[in-house]
C-alpha positions, 0 to 999 in steps of 0.5 A: 848509844850502846857501848858496844856500838861505840867500840865498833865506831871507834874501831872503824875510825881507827882503820885508816890510821891502823890499817895494819892491825887486825880487826880484833886488835882495833876492837880491843884498842877501841874498848881500852880507849873507852875504858880510859875515858870512863875512868877519867870521868867522861860521861857516857852519852845522854839518852832517854830511857823508854820506861822507868825500869818498872815497865811504866812509860818515862813521862818526864823524858829525863835523859840519863848519862849511861850506855844504853842496855845491850840486847839481851838476846 
């Protein structure tokens, strides 16, 4: 999962509880929550990268605990 997608999902789940907040306030709060969780040591989700960083396939399917890269375009 991309970090930005996680922020959006958290913001959406906050809508019912914080409906009086503007969308940008919910997004900032969700981003802050994720940041706090990362600081206290919660690992980002596991995922299997498509290649090993050198353009070669990841033949071992080793999962990593980090956020998926954001789209470059």
